[in-house]
N, CA, C and O atoms as a CHARMM CRD file, in Angstrom:
* protein
*
  264
    1    1 UNK  N      1.21900  -0.95000  -0.19000 PROA 1      0.00000
    2    1 UNK  CA    -0.00700  -0.00700   0.03300 PROA 1      0.00000
    3    1 UNK  C      0.80100   1.44500   0.27400 PROA 1      0.00000
    4    1 UNK  O      1.58700   1.71200   1.18300 PROA 1      0.00000
    5    2 UNK  N      0.31100   2.38000  -0.94300 PROA 2      0.00000
    6    2 UNK  CA     0.57600   3.41500  -0.97600 PROA 2      0.00000
    7    2 UNK  C      0.58800   4.04300  -1.06000 PROA 2      0.00000
    8    2 UNK  O      0.84500   4.28700  -2.23900 PROA 2      0.00000
    9    3 UNK  N      0.35700   5.53400  -0.06900 PROA 3      0.00000
   10    3 UNK  CA    -0.44100   7.07800   0.68700 PROA 3      0.00000
   11    3 UNK  C      0.66500   7.52100   0.19000 PROA 3      0.00000
   12    3 UNK  O      1.84200   7.30900   0.48300 PROA 3      0.00000
   13    4 UNK  N     -0.27700   8.71800  -1.27500 PROA 4      0.00000
   14    4 UNK  CA     0.92100  10.03500  -1.44700 PROA 4      0.00000
   15    4 UNK  C     -0.10400  11.40100  -1.39400 PROA 4      0.00000
   16    4 UNK  O     -1.22300  11.57600  -1.87500 PROA 4      0.00000
   17    5 UNK  N      0.58300  12.08400  -0.77600 PROA 5      0.00000
   18    5 UNK  CA     0.23400  13.87300  -0.82400 PROA 5      0.00000
   19    5 UNK  C     -0.00200  14.13300  -2.14300 PROA 5      0.00000
   20    5 UNK  O      0.64000  13.76400  -3.12600 PROA 5      0.00000
   21    6 UNK  N     -1.31800  15.03200  -2.04400 PROA 6      0.00000
   22    6 UNK  CA    -1.50600  15.68400  -3.18600 PROA 6      0.00000
   23    6 UNK  C     -1.86600  16.89100  -3.09600 PROA 6      0.00000
   24    6 UNK  O     -3.06100  17.11700  -3.29000 PROA 6      0.00000
   25    7 UNK  N     -0.80900  18.21700  -2.72400 PROA 7      0.00000
   26    7 UNK  CA    -1.53600  19.74200  -2.17600 PROA 7      0.00000
   27    7 UNK  C     -2.21600  19.91100  -3.41500 PROA 7      0.00000
   28    7 UNK  O     -2.64200  21.04900  -3.21800 PROA 7      0.00000
   29    8 UNK  N     -2.43800  19.74700  -4.02500 PROA 8      0.00000
   30    8 UNK  CA    -2.32000  20.28900  -5.34700 PROA 8      0.00000
   31    8 UNK  C     -4.48500  20.15300  -6.04400 PROA 8      0.00000
   32    8 UNK  O     -5.27200  20.76900  -6.76300 PROA 8      0.00000
   33    9 UNK  N     -4.43100  18.99500  -5.21500 PROA 9      0.00000
   34    9 UNK  CA    -6.33800  18.40200  -5.14400 PROA 9      0.00000
   35    9 UNK  C     -7.47900  19.13700  -4.84800 PROA 9      0.00000
   36    9 UNK  O     -7.73700  19.16700  -3.64500 PROA 9      0.00000
   37   10 UNK  N     -8.12500  19.65000  -5.46700 PROA 10     0.00000
   38   10 UNK  CA    -8.22600  21.10600  -4.50200 PROA 10     0.00000
   39   10 UNK  C     -9.73600  20.51400  -4.66000 PROA 10     0.00000
   40   10 UNK  O    -10.27800  20.41800  -3.55900 PROA 10     0.00000
   41   11 UNK  N    -10.78200  19.97600  -6.05100 PROA 11     0.00000
   42   11 UNK  CA   -11.73700  20.13100  -5.91900 PROA 11     0.00000
   43   11 UNK  C    -12.53900  18.76000  -6.83700 PROA 11     0.00000
   44   11 UNK  O    -11.73100  18.26100  -7.61900 PROA 11     0.00000
   45   12 UNK  N    -13.16300  18.45800  -6.85900 PROA 12     0.00000
   46   12 UNK  CA   -13.94300  16.60600  -7.33400 PROA 12     0.00000
   47   12 UNK  C    -13.16200  17.06000  -8.88200 PROA 12     0.00000
   48   12 UNK  O    -12.18100  16.51600  -9.38800 PROA 12     0.00000
   49   13 UNK  N    -13.57500  17.66700  -9.15700 PROA 13     0.00000
   50   13 UNK  CA   -13.06600  16.38700 -10.70100 PROA 13     0.00000
   51   13 UNK  C    -10.67200  16.92900 -11.42200 PROA 13     0.00000
   52   13 UNK  O     -9.88700  16.82000 -12.36300 PROA 13     0.00000
   53   14 UNK  N    -10.83800  17.53500  -9.79200 PROA 14     0.00000
   54   14 UNK  CA    -9.04900  16.73800  -9.53800 PROA 14     0.00000
   55   14 UNK  C     -8.99800  15.56800  -9.42000 PROA 14     0.00000
   56   14 UNK  O     -8.46300  14.79500 -10.21600 PROA 14     0.00000
   57   15 UNK  N     -9.83500  15.14500  -7.88900 PROA 15     0.00000
   58   15 UNK  CA   -10.70600  13.82500  -7.43800 PROA 15     0.00000
   59   15 UNK  C    -10.25800  12.96400  -8.51900 PROA 15     0.00000
   60   15 UNK  O     -9.36300  12.13100  -8.36900 PROA 15     0.00000
   61   16 UNK  N    -11.00800  13.20500  -9.83400 PROA 16     0.00000
   62   16 UNK  CA   -11.10100  12.26600 -10.52400 PROA 16     0.00000
   63   16 UNK  C     -9.59600  12.57800 -11.45100 PROA 16     0.00000
   64   16 UNK  O     -8.79100  11.67700 -11.68600 PROA 16     0.00000
   65   17 UNK  N     -9.46000  13.60500 -11.77800 PROA 17     0.00000
   66   17 UNK  CA    -8.45300  13.17900 -12.42500 PROA 17     0.00000
   67   17 UNK  C     -7.18100  12.85000 -11.69900 PROA 17     0.00000
   68   17 UNK  O     -6.06700  13.14100 -12.13400 PROA 17     0.00000
   69   18 UNK  N     -7.39200  12.27400 -10.65400 PROA 18     0.00000
   70   18 UNK  CA    -6.36200  11.36100  -9.53900 PROA 18     0.00000
   71   18 UNK  C     -6.90500  10.48600  -9.98600 PROA 18     0.00000
   72   18 UNK  O     -6.33700   9.95900 -10.94300 PROA 18     0.00000
   73   19 UNK  N     -8.27200   9.88400  -9.53200 PROA 19     0.00000
   74   19 UNK  CA    -8.50300   8.75900  -9.48000 PROA 19     0.00000
   75   19 UNK  C     -7.85600   8.12100 -11.06400 PROA 19     0.00000
   76   19 UNK  O     -7.32200   7.04400 -10.79900 PROA 19     0.00000
   77   20 UNK  N     -7.77400   8.32100 -12.06600 PROA 20     0.00000
   78   20 UNK  CA    -7.78400   8.23000 -13.55900 PROA 20     0.00000
   79   20 UNK  C     -6.71400   7.79000 -13.98100 PROA 20     0.00000
   80   20 UNK  O     -6.62200   6.76000 -14.64900 PROA 20     0.00000
   81   21 UNK  N     -5.63800   8.61400 -13.59900 PROA 21     0.00000
   82   21 UNK  CA    -4.32500   8.07500 -13.70200 PROA 21     0.00000
   83   21 UNK  C     -3.55800   7.54900 -13.12300 PROA 21     0.00000
   84   21 UNK  O     -2.58100   7.03300 -13.66700 PROA 21     0.00000
   85   22 UNK  N     -3.75700   7.52400 -11.91800 PROA 22     0.00000
   86   22 UNK  CA    -3.88000   6.29600 -11.18800 PROA 22     0.00000
   87   22 UNK  C     -4.13800   4.88000 -11.33800 PROA 22     0.00000
   88   22 UNK  O     -3.20100   4.14300 -11.02800 PROA 22     0.00000
   89   23 UNK  N     -5.22100   4.33500 -11.75200 PROA 23     0.00000
   90   23 UNK  CA    -5.88500   3.35400 -12.06600 PROA 23     0.00000
   91   23 UNK  C     -5.51700   3.71700 -13.73300 PROA 23     0.00000
   92   23 UNK  O     -6.34100   2.95700 -14.24100 PROA 23     0.00000
   93   24 UNK  N     -4.92200   4.28300 -14.74300 PROA 24     0.00000
   94   24 UNK  CA    -4.75600   3.68700 -15.77400 PROA 24     0.00000
   95   24 UNK  C     -3.18000   3.14400 -15.79700 PROA 24     0.00000
   96   24 UNK  O     -2.70600   2.78700 -16.87600 PROA 24     0.00000
   97   25 UNK  N     -2.32900   3.08800 -14.50400 PROA 25     0.00000
   98   25 UNK  CA    -1.61200   1.84400 -14.59400 PROA 25     0.00000
   99   25 UNK  C     -1.46600   0.47700 -14.29500 PROA 25     0.00000
  100   25 UNK  O     -0.52900  -0.26900 -14.00900 PROA 25     0.00000
  101   26 UNK  N     -2.60700   0.38600 -14.44200 PROA 26     0.00000
  102   26 UNK  CA    -2.95700  -1.03400 -14.20800 PROA 26     0.00000
  103   26 UNK  C     -2.33900  -1.80700 -12.42800 PROA 26     0.00000
  104   26 UNK  O     -2.82400  -2.45500 -11.50000 PROA 26     0.00000
  105   27 UNK  N     -1.61400  -1.47200 -12.64200 PROA 27     0.00000
  106   27 UNK  CA    -1.17100  -2.61600 -11.52800 PROA 27     0.00000
  107   27 UNK  C     -0.93300  -1.56900  -9.99200 PROA 27     0.00000
  108   27 UNK  O     -0.26600  -1.92300  -9.02000 PROA 27     0.00000
  109   28 UNK  N     -1.78100  -0.05500 -10.15200 PROA 28     0.00000
  110   28 UNK  CA    -1.80500   0.49900  -8.88900 PROA 28     0.00000
  111   28 UNK  C     -3.40800   0.31600  -8.06800 PROA 28     0.00000
  112   28 UNK  O     -4.17900   1.10800  -7.52800 PROA 28     0.00000
  113   29 UNK  N     -3.40700  -1.38600  -8.35100 PROA 29     0.00000
  114   29 UNK  CA    -4.85800  -2.05000  -7.01200 PROA 29     0.00000
  115   29 UNK  C     -5.90200  -1.02800  -6.81800 PROA 29     0.00000
  116   29 UNK  O     -6.00700   0.02500  -7.44700 PROA 29     0.00000
  117   30 UNK  N     -6.61500  -1.43500  -5.93100 PROA 30     0.00000
  118   30 UNK  CA    -7.77700  -0.28600  -5.33300 PROA 30     0.00000
  119   30 UNK  C     -7.34700   0.90000  -4.99200 PROA 30     0.00000
  120   30 UNK  O     -6.42100   0.99500  -4.18700 PROA 30     0.00000
  121   31 UNK  N     -8.13800   2.38100  -5.72600 PROA 31     0.00000
  122   31 UNK  CA    -6.74100   3.72800  -5.55200 PROA 31     0.00000
  123   31 UNK  C     -8.67900   4.16400  -4.43800 PROA 31     0.00000
  124   31 UNK  O     -9.89800   4.00800  -4.49300 PROA 31     0.00000
  125   32 UNK  N     -7.60400   4.72600  -3.64500 PROA 32     0.00000
  126   32 UNK  CA    -8.81800   5.44000  -2.92000 PROA 32     0.00000
  127   32 UNK  C     -8.02900   6.77900  -2.75100 PROA 32     0.00000
  128   32 UNK  O     -6.80500   6.72300  -2.63200 PROA 32     0.00000
  129   33 UNK  N     -8.81300   8.23000  -2.73100 PROA 33     0.00000
  130   33 UNK  CA    -9.20700   9.58500  -2.93400 PROA 33     0.00000
  131   33 UNK  C     -9.67300  10.02200  -1.78100 PROA 33     0.00000
  132   33 UNK  O    -10.87400   9.81400  -1.61000 PROA 33     0.00000
  133   34 UNK  N     -9.05600  10.61000  -0.86000 PROA 34     0.00000
  134   34 UNK  CA    -9.07700  11.52200   0.02400 PROA 34     0.00000
  135   34 UNK  C     -9.63600  12.72800  -0.14700 PROA 34     0.00000
  136   34 UNK  O     -9.52200  13.32700   0.92200 PROA 34     0.00000
  137   35 UNK  N    -10.29600  13.53100  -1.11100 PROA 35     0.00000
  138   35 UNK  CA   -10.60000  15.13300  -1.58600 PROA 35     0.00000
  139   35 UNK  C     -9.49300  16.17200  -0.16700 PROA 35     0.00000
  140   35 UNK  O     -8.67100  17.08600  -0.23800 PROA 35     0.00000
  141   36 UNK  N    -10.18100  15.25100   1.11700 PROA 36     0.00000
  142   36 UNK  CA   -10.28500  16.53400   2.05200 PROA 36     0.00000
  143   36 UNK  C     -8.80300  16.84900   3.03500 PROA 36     0.00000
  144   36 UNK  O     -8.34000  17.85200   3.57700 PROA 36     0.00000
  145   37 UNK  N     -8.23200  14.90800   2.87600 PROA 37     0.00000
  146   37 UNK  CA    -6.96100  15.01900   2.94400 PROA 37     0.00000
  147   37 UNK  C     -6.10800  15.20800   2.69500 PROA 37     0.00000
  148   37 UNK  O     -5.08100  15.45700   3.32700 PROA 37     0.00000
  149   38 UNK  N     -6.56100  15.06100   0.77300 PROA 38     0.00000
  150   38 UNK  CA    -5.42400  16.03800  -0.42000 PROA 38     0.00000
  151   38 UNK  C     -4.42100  14.27300  -0.14500 PROA 38     0.00000
  152   38 UNK  O     -3.21500  14.28000   0.10200 PROA 38     0.00000
  153   39 UNK  N     -5.08700  13.20500  -0.23900 PROA 39     0.00000
  154   39 UNK  CA    -4.29800  11.61600  -0.21000 PROA 39     0.00000
  155   39 UNK  C     -5.05800  10.76500  -1.32000 PROA 39     0.00000
  156   39 UNK  O     -6.24200  10.53900  -1.57100 PROA 39     0.00000
  157   40 UNK  N     -3.81000  10.38900  -1.88100 PROA 40     0.00000
  158   40 UNK  CA    -4.50100   9.25700  -2.77300 PROA 40     0.00000
  159   40 UNK  C     -3.41700   8.15900  -2.12700 PROA 40     0.00000
  160   40 UNK  O     -2.27000   8.42000  -1.76600 PROA 40     0.00000
  161   41 UNK  N     -4.31200   6.42600  -2.06000 PROA 41     0.00000
  162   41 UNK  CA    -3.94600   5.81400  -1.32900 PROA 41     0.00000
  163   41 UNK  C     -4.30800   4.63000  -2.11500 PROA 41     0.00000
  164   41 UNK  O     -5.51300   4.38100  -2.14600 PROA 41     0.00000
  165   42 UNK  N     -3.41800   3.74200  -2.84200 PROA 42     0.00000
  166   42 UNK  CA    -3.40900   2.60400  -3.84200 PROA 42     0.00000
  167   42 UNK  C     -2.95500   1.30700  -3.35300 PROA 42     0.00000
  168   42 UNK  O     -1.93700   1.24700  -2.66300 PROA 42     0.00000
  169   43 UNK  N     -3.66200   0.20300  -3.66900 PROA 43     0.00000
  170   43 UNK  CA    -3.10600  -1.11800  -2.37500 PROA 43     0.00000
  171   43 UNK  C     -2.13200  -2.11200  -3.65700 PROA 43     0.00000
  172   43 UNK  O     -1.46700  -3.02000  -3.15800 PROA 43     0.00000
  173   44 UNK  N     -2.03700  -1.95800  -5.27600 PROA 44     0.00000
  174   44 UNK  CA    -1.71500  -2.40900  -5.55400 PROA 44     0.00000
  175   44 UNK  C      0.12900  -2.47800  -4.92000 PROA 44     0.00000
  176   44 UNK  O      0.52500  -2.19000  -3.79000 PROA 44     0.00000
  177   45 UNK  N      1.07000  -3.03000  -6.29600 PROA 45     0.00000
  178   45 UNK  CA     2.26500  -3.58800  -5.93200 PROA 45     0.00000
  179   45 UNK  C      2.83500  -2.48600  -7.25600 PROA 45     0.00000
  180   45 UNK  O      3.83000  -2.82700  -7.89700 PROA 45     0.00000
  181   46 UNK  N      2.15100  -1.23000  -7.56900 PROA 46     0.00000
  182   46 UNK  CA     2.96900  -0.58800  -8.41200 PROA 46     0.00000
  183   46 UNK  C      4.10400   0.45500  -7.86400 PROA 46     0.00000
  184   46 UNK  O      3.72300   1.05800  -6.86100 PROA 46     0.00000
  185   47 UNK  N      5.40200   0.79100  -8.30500 PROA 47     0.00000
  186   47 UNK  CA     6.33800   1.70800  -8.15000 PROA 47     0.00000
  187   47 UNK  C      5.75600   3.78200  -7.06600 PROA 47     0.00000
  188   47 UNK  O      4.76300   4.50700  -7.01300 PROA 47     0.00000
  189   48 UNK  N      6.92800   3.76800  -6.58900 PROA 48     0.00000
  190   48 UNK  CA     5.89800   4.84900  -5.58800 PROA 48     0.00000
  191   48 UNK  C      6.44300   5.74300  -7.19500 PROA 48     0.00000
  192   48 UNK  O      5.55800   6.32700  -7.82000 PROA 48     0.00000
  193   49 UNK  N      7.76000   5.77200  -7.69100 PROA 49     0.00000
  194   49 UNK  CA     7.67400   6.53500  -8.17200 PROA 49     0.00000
  195   49 UNK  C      6.82400   6.07300  -9.32900 PROA 49     0.00000
  196   49 UNK  O      6.82900   7.15400  -9.91900 PROA 49     0.00000
  197   50 UNK  N      6.16100   5.36100 -10.03600 PROA 50     0.00000
  198   50 UNK  CA     5.33400   5.47800 -10.93500 PROA 50     0.00000
  199   50 UNK  C      4.08000   5.97300 -10.95800 PROA 50     0.00000
  200   50 UNK  O      3.45700   6.41500 -11.92300 PROA 50     0.00000
  201   51 UNK  N      3.56400   5.81000  -9.18500 PROA 51     0.00000
  202   51 UNK  CA     2.45900   6.45600  -9.24400 PROA 51     0.00000
  203   51 UNK  C      2.82900   8.02000  -9.14100 PROA 51     0.00000
  204   51 UNK  O      1.87100   8.79300  -9.10200 PROA 51     0.00000
  205   52 UNK  N      4.54000   8.73000  -9.08000 PROA 52     0.00000
  206   52 UNK  CA     4.67100   9.71100  -8.77100 PROA 52     0.00000
  207   52 UNK  C      4.25300  10.10600 -10.53900 PROA 52     0.00000
  208   52 UNK  O      3.29700  10.64800 -11.09400 PROA 52     0.00000
  209   53 UNK  N      5.36500   9.58300 -10.92500 PROA 53     0.00000
  210   53 UNK  CA     5.36300  10.46700 -12.65800 PROA 53     0.00000
  211   53 UNK  C      3.74600   9.61100 -12.66800 PROA 53     0.00000
  212   53 UNK  O      3.91300   9.12800 -11.54800 PROA 53     0.00000
  213   54 UNK  N      2.75200   9.23300 -12.96300 PROA 54     0.00000
  214   54 UNK  CA     1.88300   9.96700 -13.87200 PROA 54     0.00000
  215   54 UNK  C      0.84300  10.97800 -12.87300 PROA 54     0.00000
  216   54 UNK  O     -0.19300  11.59200 -13.12800 PROA 54     0.00000
  217   55 UNK  N      1.52900  10.84400 -11.83500 PROA 55     0.00000
  218   55 UNK  CA     0.27700  12.04400 -11.40600 PROA 55     0.00000
  219   55 UNK  C      0.92600  13.37400 -11.81100 PROA 55     0.00000
  220   55 UNK  O      0.33500  14.44900 -11.91600 PROA 55     0.00000
  221   56 UNK  N      2.38800  13.11400 -12.04900 PROA 56     0.00000
  222   56 UNK  CA     3.22600  14.62300 -12.60300 PROA 56     0.00000
  223   56 UNK  C      2.49900  14.96100 -13.94500 PROA 56     0.00000
  224   56 UNK  O      2.16500  16.13400 -14.11400 PROA 56     0.00000
  225   57 UNK  N      2.27600  14.21600 -14.72700 PROA 57     0.00000
  226   57 UNK  CA     2.44200  13.69500 -16.32100 PROA 57     0.00000
  227   57 UNK  C      0.41300  15.19200 -16.35600 PROA 57     0.00000
  228   57 UNK  O     -0.02100  16.18000 -16.94800 PROA 57     0.00000
  229   58 UNK  N     -0.00200  14.09800 -15.13900 PROA 58     0.00000
  230   58 UNK  CA    -1.25500  15.24100 -15.04900 PROA 58     0.00000
  231   58 UNK  C     -1.59100  16.58100 -14.61700 PROA 58     0.00000
  232   58 UNK  O     -2.73700  17.02200 -14.70200 PROA 58     0.00000
  233   59 UNK  N     -0.74000  17.15200 -14.21500 PROA 59     0.00000
  234   59 UNK  CA    -0.60000  18.19300 -13.25800 PROA 59     0.00000
  235   59 UNK  C     -0.65200  18.71000 -11.79000 PROA 59     0.00000
  236   59 UNK  O     -0.76900  19.87500 -11.40800 PROA 59     0.00000
  237   60 UNK  N     -0.50900  17.28800 -10.87800 PROA 60     0.00000
  238   60 UNK  CA    -0.89100  16.77600  -9.86300 PROA 60     0.00000
  239   60 UNK  C      0.53600  16.62900  -8.82400 PROA 60     0.00000
  240   60 UNK  O      0.47900  15.48100  -8.38400 PROA 60     0.00000
  241   61 UNK  N      1.36000  17.08800  -8.45200 PROA 61     0.00000
  242   61 UNK  CA     2.95400  16.53700  -8.34100 PROA 61     0.00000
  243   61 UNK  C      2.41800  16.06200  -7.17300 PROA 61     0.00000
  244   61 UNK  O      1.37700  16.49700  -6.68100 PROA 61     0.00000
  245   62 UNK  N      3.12100  15.14200  -6.68700 PROA 62     0.00000
  246   62 UNK  CA     3.13300  13.76400  -5.56300 PROA 62     0.00000
  247   62 UNK  C      3.67400  13.89600  -4.41600 PROA 62     0.00000
  248   62 UNK  O      4.00500  15.06100  -4.19400 PROA 62     0.00000
  249   63 UNK  N      3.88100  13.22700  -3.65600 PROA 63     0.00000
  250   63 UNK  CA     4.86800  12.78600  -3.02400 PROA 63     0.00000
  251   63 UNK  C      4.52100  11.77300  -2.15400 PROA 63     0.00000
  252   63 UNK  O      3.35800  11.48900  -2.44300 PROA 63     0.00000
  253   64 UNK  N      4.97500  10.92500  -1.05500 PROA 64     0.00000
  254   64 UNK  CA     4.97300   9.41800  -0.50800 PROA 64     0.00000
  255   64 UNK  C      4.33200  10.30700   0.81800 PROA 64     0.00000
  256   64 UNK  O      4.48400  11.52000   0.96200 PROA 64     0.00000
  257   65 UNK  N      3.57600   9.40200   1.75200 PROA 65     0.00000
  258   65 UNK  CA     3.73000   9.92000   2.71000 PROA 65     0.00000
  259   65 UNK  C      4.09100   8.79600   3.21600 PROA 65     0.00000
  260   65 UNK  O      3.86800   7.67700   2.75400 PROA 65     0.00000
  261   66 UNK  N      4.91600   9.19900   4.62000 PROA 66     0.00000
  262   66 UNK  CA     5.45300   8.14000   5.67200 PROA 66     0.00000
  263   66 UNK  C      6.37500   7.68300   4.85600 PROA 66     0.00000
  264   66 UNK  O      7.12600   6.77700   5.21900 PROA 66     0.00000
């Protein structure tokens, strides 16, 4: 499980974009996005660097929490 902090995520459209970008990786597993906490958690084996790259490509810089 990987949790990412996504500080620029501010609305429902942002949340949907983040969910879509992570889900498109295929190996992210279940993607849970918490707009209020500005985090996304994945259950799959995707490498954190791949998750961060996918979000950077859609305009949402992220970093691993913890």
